[in-house]
N, C-alpha and C positions, 0 to 999 in steps of 0.2 A: 585921485590916482587909484587905480585898481590894485587891491592887495593880492599878493601871490598866495595860493592855498597852502596851508601848512600840512605837514605829514599826518598830523592827527586828524585834520579835516578830511584828507584823502583816505586815510586808513579805515575810518569808521564805516563809510558805505561799502568799502571793499570787504571788510570783515562781515558785515551783515549779508552781503551778497554771497560770500563763501558759505555762510551758515544755511542760507536759503537753498543754494545749489546742493549742498550736502544732504539737506532734508529731502530734496526731490530725488536725488540719485540713490540714497541709502535703501529705500524699499525695493528698487530695481535690482540692486546688488544682492539684497537679502533673498529676493525671490529667484535669483539665478540658480539653476540646478547644479548640484555638485558634479564635478567631472566623473566620468565613468570609471569604475575600478580597473586597475591595471591587471592584465592577464598574468596569472601565476602558473608557470609551467608544471610545478610540483603538484598543485591542486588539480590541474587539468589531467595530468598523468594518472593521479589516483582515481579521478572520476571516470576516466576512460576504462580503467581496470575494473572499477566497481560496476560499471554498466555491463561489461562482459560477464562478470560474476553473477549478476542478477539474471541476465538472460539465460545463463547456464542452469539456473534454478528451474526454469520452465522446460527448456529443451537443452539437455536431455533429462535433468533431474526429476521434475514432477512427472514427466511422461513415463519414466521407468518406475518411479515410486508407485504410481497408480496402476500401471500395466502389470506389475508384479503381484498386485493384490486382487485382481479380478480372475475369473475362471479362464481356462485356456481358450475357449471359443470366443472370447471378447478382448484378447490382448491387443491385437492389431487395431481393432476399432477404438480402443482407449488411447493408444498411441496416436492414432489419426486425429482424434478429438483434440488432444492437447497441442499437437503440431499445427493443426488448422487454426485453432484459436490464436496461436502466436501470429500466424500470417494475417488473419482477419483484423485483429486489433491493431497490428502495426499500421495497416493501411488506414483504418478508421482514425487512429491517433494522428497520422499525417494530415488527413483531410480536415478534421475539425476537433478531434478530441483534445489535443493539446491546447488549442485556443480556448475551448470552453473551460478547461481546468486551470490554466495558468496565465491568463491575461487579466486586464483590469475589469471593465464592466461594472457589475454590481456585487454586493456581498453574497449573492446567491448563485451567480453563474458568470463566467467570463464572457468577453465580447468576441467578435469575429476577426480581430486584427491579425491573428496568426493562422487563418484558414489557409490550407495548403502550404503552411509554414512560410507565409508571406513575410518578408523582411528579416527572416532569421539569419540570412547571410550578409546583412548590411556591413558588419564589421570586416568581413573579408573583401567585399566589393570596394569599400572605402579605404582598405589597407590599414585599418587601425588595429593596434595590438592591445585591445581592451576586452574586459569581461562585459557583463550586462547587468541591468537592474530589473529584477523580476517584478512584473505587474506594472506596465506602463499606465500613466494617469492615475496612480494610486496615491493615497495620502501617506502611506508608510512603506515605501519601496525597500526591497531587500537587495543589496549589491552582491554580486558574485564575481569571483576572480577566474571564472571559467567561461568558455564560449557558450552562448545560449544553445547552440546545436548539441553540445555535450549534455547540458542539463535536460534538454528535450528528450534525448535518447535515454538518459538515466530514468526519467519519469515514464517513458514509454515501456520500459521493462517492468515497472510496477503495474502499469495498466494492462500488460499482457498476462502476468501471473495471476492477477486477482480473479478474472473470470475463469481462467484455467483451473483454479482451485475448486470452483463450483462443480466441475465435471465429476469430482469424486462422489457427489451426492446422487447423481442420476446415472451412474455407471450401469451398463448392461441393458438399458431400456429406452433411451431417448432416440428419436429419429435424427439422422445426421443433418437433414435439411432444417429441421426445427432448431437444432442446436446452433447452426450457423446464424440463423436469423436472430435468435435470442441473444447470443453473445455480442453481436454488433450493436443491437439496440441497448442491451444492458450496459455496455461500456460507455455509451454516450449519455443515456438518461439516468443512470444510477451512479456509475463510478465517477464520471467527470464532475458532476455537481458536488458529490461528497468530497472529492479531492480539492475542489475549489473552496468549499466551506472551511475545511480544516487547514489547508496548506497555503492558500493564497494570502498575501498580506492584508487583504480586506475581507477575507472569508468570515462569515458571521459566527461560525462555531469557534474558530480561533479567537475571534474578538471577545467572546465572553469568557475566555481564559483557559479553554481546553488545550491540552498539550498531547501531541502524538508524534513522536520523533520519526518513526519510520513506517507507520501504517497499521497500528492496532485497530483503529476504527476504519480508516480508509480502505485497508486491504482485508484484514482477517474477519472482523465482525461483519463487514460488508459482504464478503463472500460467504461467510458461514450462514447468515440468515437467508441469503438468496438460495444457498444450497438446501436449507431446510424447506423453503417454499417449493423447490423443485421436487423434493422427496414427497411432500404432502400432495402436490397437484398430480404428479405422475402415479402415485400409489406404489405399492410394494412390488418387488420383482416376482416373477412367476416361480413358485416353489419356495419362496422366502419362509424360513422357519421349518421347512420340511426337507428340502434338498440339501446336499452337501455343497456349500458355496466357499469352500476353503480357497485361499490364494493359490494361483497356479505356480508362481515361481518367486519365493521370498528372496532369492538371490538378486533378482531385478530390483525388488523393493529396497533391499539394503543398499545397493549401488545408488539407487535414486535418492534415498534418504541421506546418504553420505555426500552426494553432490549438492543437495539442498543445504546441508550443514556448512559446507565450504562456501557455497555461493552466498549464504546469508551474511557473511562478513561484508560483502559488497552492499547488501540490502541495508544493514544497520550502520556499519561504519561509514559507508558511502553517503548516508543521509546527513553527515556533517558537512557535506558539499565542500570538502577541503581536506588536505593532508595536515591534520592538526591533532592536538591533545584530546579533543572531544571524540574524534574518530578512533583514537587509540583506546579510550575508555569504553566506547561503544563496542569495540571488538572484544575487549576483555570480558565485559559483563555478558556478552552474547555467548561466549564459550562456556563460562561458568554456569549460567542459567540453563543452557542446553544439557550439559552433563548432569546437573542436579535434577532436571525434569525427567531425563531418561532413567535415572536411578529411582526417582520417586514413583514413576509408573511401574518399573520393574519390581520393586519391593511391594507395592500395593497389590499387584497381580499375583506375586508369589504368596502373599498372605491370604488373599481372597480365593485363589484358584489352585494353589498348591505347587505351581510351576511358573517360572519366568519364561517368557517366550521371545523369540526374535521379533515377531510382529509387534509385541508390546514395547520392547525397548526402543525400537526405531520410531514408533508412534509417540512415545514419551519424549524422545529427542525433538521431534517436530513440534510437539506441544510447547516445549521450552523455548524453541526458536520463535514461535508465534507470540508467546506471552511476554518475552523480553523486548519484542520489537517496539512497542510504543514507549517503553521505558529506557531503551538502550542509551540514549543521549542524555538522560536526566538522573540516573541512579549510580550508586557506588557498588562495588563487588558484594558487600555483605547483603544488600537488599536483593541483588540478583539471585542469590542462593534461595532466598525465601520465595521470590517470584517463581523460580524454576520448580521447586518442590510443590508449591501450590498448584501450578499448572499440570505437572505430571500426575498428581493424585486426583485433581479435579477432572481432568480430561479422561482419565481412566474410568472414573465412576460414570461420567456421562456416556462414554462410548460403550461401556460394558453393561450398564443397567438402565440409564434414563431412557434411551431410545426403545428399549423393550417394555418399559413401564408405560410409555405413551404410545407405543405401537407404530412408529414411523420407520421407514426403511432408508436410512442415510447410508448408502452402500459402503463408502470408504471413510465414513466419519468426518465429512467436511464440517458439519456444524459441531460435532462433538469435539473436534480438535481445534479448528480455526475459529468457530464462533465462540465457544466457551473459553478457549485459551486467550482469544483476543479480549474478551470481557474481563477475565482475571488480570491480564496484563494492563489494560487501560485503567482499571480501578486501582490497582496497586501502584501504578505510576503516581497517582494522586497522593498515596500514602507515603511513598519513599522518595519522591523527587528531592534532589539535593540542591540547595539554593545556589551555590556558586556555579554549578553546571547549568541550571535552569535559567540563570540570569543572562546567559548568552543567547537565549531564545529571542524570537521577534518581540516578545513582551518585554519592554525595558525594565519593568520592576522585577522580573524574574519570578520564579515559582518555588515555593518550599512545601514539602509534603505536609498536609494538614487535613483536617476534616472538611474544611471549606473547599479545598482542591479536590478532595474525594467526591464531593457533591457535584462539582463542575464536571469532573470526569464521567460521573454517572449520567449527567445530562447529555454529554456527547455520545455516550453509548446508546442511550434511548433514542436520540435523534437518528443515529445510524440504523438501529434496528427498525424503527418505524418507517423511514423513507425507503430503505433497501427492501425490507420485507413487503411493504405495500406495493411498490412499483414492480418488484419482481413478480409478485402474484398476478398483477394485472397483465404484465407482458406475457406470462406463461398462459394465462387464460385466453388472451387474444390469439396467440399462436395456435393454441389447441382448437379454438373455434374456427380457425381458417384452414390451416394445412394439417393440423393434428400434431400432437407432441410425441406420442409413444408408438413404437413399433408394434406389430401384431404379436399375439401370443406365440404363433408358429415361428415367426422370425426370432423372437427372444429365446425360445427353446432351442432352435437350431444354432443360434449364436450370431452376433452382429458381424463378425469377421466375414463370414460367407454371405449372409443375406444382404448386407449393406455395401460390402466392398469386394466381394468375390475372391477373397484371399483367405488363407489359413496358415497357421504355423504347422510346419511338417512334423 
């Protein structure tokens, strides 16, 4: 007679089968991607505001700042340069710039998955109320609680202002056609790769531990060294060192600097990519460092030259804004005072003396303020980075100011100087050999407003 199976006899194979099934299913469950982050309306509102603030830094802020510092015969040409750069880079960023800077690909350049912003509206088409994960197909994705279209626009404003800063170095003497070609090429082969290296989740500069909260390397050192290459390749302005080249209207420059100061809160605090405590601290240290740098330049100039000037104090403020940019999300207020004073005094010395010692004509001190200020800020970020703030960065271990971090920051500075300087020099030479870079001496003497655009200030 056949015996009926006992519970124990039935349970043993069932238990083994359950374990086998669990072993097979577990890897699949573990590999499943996490759900996309939920859209946060507060974060989105702050990032929309920050984007508008950063765009205001270029037009009208930088446009008026630069236009107020050139001679009367070149005011409209300077305004035209900055405004046109805004338009050119906006289109280049839409076509391919964003995809090269902020998609997956390799540690050195993004892929082409977002060419013409392909797929950026998927969350709208699908009706999902979710944010996005930056860097598709990356090993360390960064989730954001805002729509990707907002992030793309925020980063577009950075891509716009960076080449626009370079215009300060070649003011009064570059051909408009050459400027247009150079700026489009530069934004794609210099700016986009460096942005990817530093800010992409898989960028190789970020991977070796360099930190740059809002653009000390990506924006300011990058633009500063490119501006120096422009000054060297183009040569000095006609009458430099002999003619009166005083600013036409410092009122314009003060208005422009003031717009830059206000807009910079979007630049730095917006780089927290959310409405949070880190954004609040970035805003606080930005204000403190800027004020300290303006005073540092003012007192340095007062001691060295006997009088504080309007041009000096607004230049000092911009130097402070530049220097605190890479550090703004990583340092506390006490450190921001030191960074500001160092930038104000350091950039004063560079702009007042170094360019005369070495004999280059950096018209509006693009390298003297943005290059030197960016270097000071990037290095001091390594000295003063505060652990609890830095620990929220993409690096899970966080970063604390130390000599080791200073060395890492110096490596990032050198990488930026070498790539941007070398490629900018090559681009300038290629354009010079083909269509020419510089206006004629006669055009320069008459002024670019009339000779290039057929207009003049009445």
